[in-house]
C-alpha positions as CSV (number, residue, x, y, z in Angstrom):
1,M,-4.3,-27.8,-1.7
2,I,-6.4,-25.6,0.1
3,G,-9.8,-25.0,-1.3
4,F,-10.8,-21.7,-3.2
5,A,-13.7,-20.5,-0.5
6,E,-11.1,-21.1,2.3
7,T,-8.5,-19.2,0.3
8,F,-10.8,-16.2,-0.8
9,G,-12.6,-15.8,2.8
10,A,-8.4,-15.3,4.2
11,V,-7.7,-12.8,1.4
12,L,-10.9,-10.5,2.1
13,A,-10.3,-11.1,6.0
14,T,-6.5,-10.2,5.9
15,F,-7.0,-7.4,3.5
16,L,-10.6,-5.9,4.4
17,I,-10.3,-5.9,8.3
18,P,-6.9,-4.5,8.6
19,T,-7.2,-2.0,6.4
20,F,-10.0,-0.4,8.0
21,V,-8.7,-0.8,11.1
22,G,-5.5,1.1,9.9
23,L,-7.7,4.1,8.7
24,L,-9.4,4.3,11.6
25,I,-6.5,4.5,13.8
26,I,-4.7,7.4,11.8
27,S,-8.1,9.1,12.2
28,G,-8.3,8.7,15.5
29,A,-4.3,10.6,15.6
30,S,-5.8,13.1,13.2
31,R,-7.6,14.6,16.6
32,F,-4.1,14.9,18.4
33,L,-1.8,15.8,15.5
34,K,-1.7,18.0,12.9
35,A,-1.2,17.1,9.3
36,K,2.6,17.7,9.0
37,Y,2.9,15.0,11.9
38,L,0.7,12.7,10.3
39,A,2.6,13.3,6.9
40,A,6.0,12.6,8.4
41,F,4.7,9.3,9.8
42,A,3.2,8.1,6.5
43,I,6.5,9.0,4.9
44,G,8.4,6.7,7.7
45,L,5.9,4.1,6.6
46,Y,6.6,5.0,3.0
47,L,10.5,4.4,3.5
48,W,10.3,1.2,4.6
49,F,7.4,0.3,1.8
50,F,9.3,1.5,-0.8
51,S,12.3,-1.1,0.3
52,D,10.1,-4.0,0.9
53,T,8.3,-3.2,-2.7
54,I,11.5,-2.7,-4.7
55,G,12.9,-6.3,-3.2
56,D,9.8,-8.0,-4.3
57,A,10.4,-6.3,-7.5
58,S,13.9,-7.7,-7.5
59,L,15.4,-4.5,-7.7
60,L,14.2,-4.1,-11.1
61,G,17.2,-6.5,-12.2
62,V,19.9,-4.4,-11.1
63,S,21.7,-7.5,-10.1
64,E,21.9,-8.6,-14.0
65,G,24.0,-5.3,-14.4
66,F,23.4,-4.9,-18.5
67,T,22.8,-8.6,-19.4
68,G,19.1,-8.6,-18.1
69,G,17.9,-8.6,-21.6
70,V,14.2,-8.5,-22.2
71,W,13.1,-9.6,-18.7
72,Q,15.0,-6.4,-17.3
73,V,13.4,-3.9,-19.9
74,A,10.2,-5.3,-19.1
75,L,10.6,-4.5,-15.4
76,W,11.4,-1.1,-16.3
77,V,8.8,-0.6,-18.7
78,V,6.0,-1.5,-16.1
79,F,7.8,0.7,-13.8
80,I,7.8,3.6,-15.8
81,V,4.0,2.9,-16.6
82,G,3.2,3.3,-13.0
83,V,4.9,6.6,-12.3
84,V,3.7,8.2,-15.4
85,V,-0.1,6.8,-15.1
86,L,-0.4,8.0,-11.5
87,F,1.0,11.4,-12.2
88,A,-1.2,11.8,-15.4
89,L,-4.3,11.0,-13.3
90,D,-3.6,13.3,-10.8
91,S,-3.0,16.4,-13.3
92,G,-5.8,15.4,-15.6
93,L,-9.1,13.5,-14.2
94,F,-8.5,14.2,-10.3
95,A,-6.5,17.1,-10.0
96,E,-7.0,18.8,-6.7
97,G,-8.6,21.7,-8.0
98,V,-9.5,25.2,-6.8
99,E,-9.3,25.6,-2.5
100,G,-12.3,24.2,-1.4
101,S,-13.2,21.8,-4.2
102,S,-14.6,18.4,-3.3
103,L,-12.4,17.0,-5.7
104,G,-9.7,16.9,-3.1
105,F,-11.4,13.3,-1.8
106,A,-9.7,12.4,-5.2
107,I,-6.2,12.5,-4.0
108,P,-6.5,10.0,-1.0
109,V,-8.2,7.5,-3.6
110,L,-5.3,7.9,-5.8
111,V,-2.8,7.2,-3.0
112,A,-5.2,4.2,-2.0
113,L,-4.5,3.2,-5.5
114,A,-1.0,3.9,-5.9
115,V,-0.2,2.2,-2.6
116,G,-2.6,-0.6,-3.0
117,I,-1.1,-2.0,-6.4
118,H,1.4,-4.0,-4.9
119,G,-1.2,-5.8,-3.0
120,F,-2.1,-7.9,-6.1
121,G,1.1,-9.4,-6.2
122,E,0.7,-10.2,-2.5
123,G,-2.7,-11.7,-3.0
124,A,-1.6,-13.5,-6.0
125,G,1.1,-14.9,-3.7
126,I,-1.8,-16.3,-1.2
127,G,-3.7,-17.7,-4.0
128,A,-0.8,-19.2,-5.4
129,T,0.5,-20.7,-2.5
130,A,-2.9,-22.1,-1.6
131,A,-3.5,-23.9,-4.8
132,T,-0.1,-25.6,-4.9
133,T,0.6,-26.4,-1.1
134,S,0.4,-30.0,0.1
135,S,-0.6,-28.5,3.6
136,T,-4.3,-28.6,4.3
137,N,-3.7,-25.6,6.9
138,L,-3.7,-22.3,5.6
139,I,-1.8,-20.7,8.5
140,D,1.1,-23.8,8.2
141,A,1.4,-23.3,4.4
142,F,2.2,-19.3,5.3
143,G,4.5,-19.9,7.6
144,G,2.9,-19.9,11.1
145,F,1.0,-17.5,13.4
146,T,4.4,-15.2,13.1
147,A,4.1,-14.6,9.5
148,G,0.3,-14.3,9.4
149,A,0.8,-11.8,12.3
150,A,3.4,-9.8,10.3
151,F,1.2,-9.9,7.5
152,V,-2.1,-8.7,9.1
153,L,0.4,-5.6,10.5
154,H,1.5,-5.0,7.3
155,K,-2.3,-4.6,5.9
156,A,-3.1,-2.4,8.9
157,L,-0.2,0.0,8.8
158,E,0.5,0.5,4.9
159,P,-3.1,2.0,4.7
160,M,-2.4,4.4,7.3
161,M,-0.5,6.2,4.7
162,V,-4.1,6.6,2.5
163,G,-5.5,7.7,6.0
164,A,-2.7,10.7,6.4
165,A,-3.7,11.7,2.8
166,Y,-7.4,11.8,3.4
167,W,-6.8,13.9,6.3
168,I,-3.8,16.3,4.5
169,Y,-6.1,16.9,1.6
170,A,-9.8,16.0,2.3
171,K,-10.8,16.3,5.6
172,D,-13.8,18.5,4.8
173,H,-14.8,16.3,2.4
174,A,-17.3,14.6,4.8
175,K,-19.9,16.6,6.7
176,D,-21.0,14.2,9.3
177,L,-19.5,10.6,11.1
178,G,-21.9,8.8,8.3
179,G,-20.2,10.7,5.6
180,R,-16.4,10.0,7.3
181,A,-17.6,6.3,7.4
182,K,-18.6,6.2,3.8
183,D,-15.0,7.9,2.8
184,L,-13.1,5.3,4.9
185,V,-15.5,2.6,3.1
186,I,-14.3,3.9,-0.3
187,L,-10.7,4.6,0.5
188,T,-10.6,0.6,2.3
189,V,-11.9,-1.1,-1.2
190,A,-9.4,1.3,-3.3
191,F,-6.6,0.0,-1.4
192,T,-7.4,-3.7,-1.0
193,L,-9.6,-4.4,-4.3
194,P,-6.2,-5.1,-6.5
195,G,-4.8,-7.6,-3.8
196,I,-8.3,-9.1,-3.5
197,I,-8.5,-9.5,-7.3
198,G,-4.7,-11.1,-7.4
199,G,-5.9,-13.3,-4.6
200,A,-8.4,-14.7,-6.7
201,S,-7.0,-14.8,-10.0
202,S,-3.9,-16.2,-9.0
203,Y,-5.8,-19.2,-7.5
204,Y,-6.5,-20.5,-11.2
205,L,-4.1,-18.9,-13.2
206,I,-1.0,-20.8,-10.9
207,Q,-2.6,-24.3,-11.9
208,A,-2.9,-23.5,-15.6
209,Y,0.4,-21.4,-15.8
210,P,3.0,-22.7,-13.0
211,N,5.8,-20.5,-14.0
212,A,3.4,-17.4,-13.9
213,D,5.8,-14.3,-12.4
214,F,4.3,-11.7,-10.5
215,T,7.6,-10.0,-10.2
216,Y,6.2,-7.5,-12.7
217,V,3.4,-6.6,-10.5
218,F,5.4,-5.3,-7.8
219,A,7.8,-3.4,-10.3
220,L,4.2,-1.6,-11.4
221,G,3.2,-1.0,-7.6
222,L,6.4,0.4,-7.3
223,G,6.2,2.9,-9.7
224,T,2.8,3.9,-8.9
225,S,3.9,4.0,-4.9
226,I,6.3,7.2,-5.6
227,Y,2.9,9.4,-6.3
228,A,1.8,8.6,-3.0
229,A,5.4,9.4,-1.5
230,L,5.4,13.1,-3.3
231,R,1.6,13.7,-2.4
232,L,2.6,12.8,1.2
233,A,5.8,14.8,1.3
234,K,4.3,18.4,0.4
235,P,3.1,19.3,3.9
236,L,6.4,18.9,5.4
237,Y,7.9,21.9,3.7
238,Q,5.0,24.2,4.3
239,G,5.5,26.9,7.1
240,N,8.3,28.1,8.7
241,G,9.0,25.6,11.6
242,S,11.0,25.8,14.8
243,T,13.8,23.3,15.7
244,M,11.9,21.5,17.8
245,E,9.2,21.2,15.4
246,S,11.6,19.7,12.7
247,V,13.0,17.2,15.8
248,K,9.3,16.1,16.2
249,V,8.9,15.8,12.2
250,A,12.0,13.5,12.1
251,A,11.2,11.3,15.4
252,L,7.9,10.8,13.3
253,V,9.2,9.5,10.2
254,I,11.8,7.1,12.1
255,L,8.5,5.8,14.3
256,G,6.8,5.1,10.7
257,F,9.7,3.3,9.4
258,A,10.1,1.3,12.7
259,C,6.6,0.2,12.9
260,L,6.7,-1.7,9.5
261,Y,10.2,-2.7,10.0
262,T,9.0,-4.2,13.4
263,A,6.1,-6.2,11.6
264,A,8.9,-7.4,9.0
265,L,11.0,-8.9,12.0
266,L,7.6,-11.0,12.7
267,H,8.0,-12.6,8.9
268,S,11.8,-13.4,9.6
């Protein structure tokens, strides 16, 4: 077993630091790329993110056919809840509002939550592994340096979807550098909080309930993430782009997909 303090410190470091760095990188890219291109790259990231998350959600029980029973139904229920809740929040409490409204910042916050919820399951995996491993070395317990690097890269790349949403929907929310930094900190917290909670709670939960199943959390995160995908896709179909612009969009979609794919290769 690895101590709680070491485990929680690792969760904080591997979630908070890469996330903020990822948001800074995409913010820097926004100075050179227009919103459509940021959205294209983010959609590419999302396509791999979706395939990864639906795998963690055991493909919503599809391998069971029609024999999955209550377990399969429960996966679908939490998936549907994830989809409905995020869209309900968007159209109700956090609607984009009229042009120029500051409510636009709520959109990237919702995208951060939508993509970040799956992090509860990832954090839970860290906490549960640390609490049950026979290893005393945190890096070895999680598969070595390459596996750790893969996780950190994922935590830097995934929030770029959030950063893209920020520059698409709320680029005028902050008026100065201090305000921009505050916005990025808020988005960092919104994206990482589920993972931090998952890491802290699962450390003790797995000791009390050794058979705890976190598949349902990934099913919920899969559902919420659909909101992010549709918000990010909106700029791709605005305006009448040339053939060359369409090729650039396609190239950035591929690049986003390839970035997360390459990070995943390190974990294999």
